[in-house]
C-alpha positions in Angstrom: -36.8 13.3 -19.8 -34.3 15.6 -18.3 -34.8 14.1 -14.8 -34.1 10.6 -16.1 -30.8 11.8 -17.6 -29.8 13.5 -14.4 -30.6 10.3 -12.4 -28.2 8.2 -14.7 -25.4 10.7 -14.2 -25.9 10.7 -10.5 -25.9 6.9 -10.4 -22.6 6.8 -12.5 -21.1 9.3 -10.1 -22.0 7.2 -7.0 -20.7 4.1 -8.7 -17.5 5.9 -9.6 -17.0 7.1 -6.0 -17.5 3.6 -4.7 -14.9 2.2 -7.2 -12.5 5.0 -6.3 -12.9 4.3 -2.6 -12.2 0.6 -3.2 -9.0 1.5 -5.2 -7.8 3.8 -2.4 -8.4 1.1 0.2 -6.4 -1.4 -1.8 -3.6 1.1 -2.3 -3.5 1.8 1.4 -3.4 -1.9 2.2 -0.5 -2.4 -0.3 1.4 0.5 1.1 1.1 -0.8 4.7 2.2 -4.3 3.6 5.2 -2.8 1.8 6.1 -0.8 4.9 6.0 -4.0 7.1 8.1 -5.8 4.5 10.7 -3.1 4.4 10.9 -3.0 8.2 11.5 -6.7 8.3 14.1 -6.4 5.6 15.9 -3.7 7.4 16.0 -5.9 10.6 17.5 -8.8 8.6 20.1 -6.5 6.9 21.0 -5.0 10.3 21.5 -8.5 11.8 23.6 -9.7 8.9 25.8 -6.6 8.8 26.3 -7.0 12.5 27.5 -10.6 12.1 29.8 -9.5 9.2 31.4 -6.8 11.3 31.9 -9.2 14.2 33.6 -11.6 11.8 35.8 -8.8 10.4 36.8 -7.8 14.0 37.9 -11.4 14.6 40.3 -11.1 11.6 
């Protein structure tokens, strides 16, 4: 009876580790996507601000 209970605990632990690994993988994927988005946003802001400063220089 004691071995059966230990087996269930071990199975729950393995399942929990698998779920946690999947969550960590999703978080890493989201972080990498956010980094790419922020890089693209920074490029757009840099281009727009450059255009604005050129227009200001014309005035």
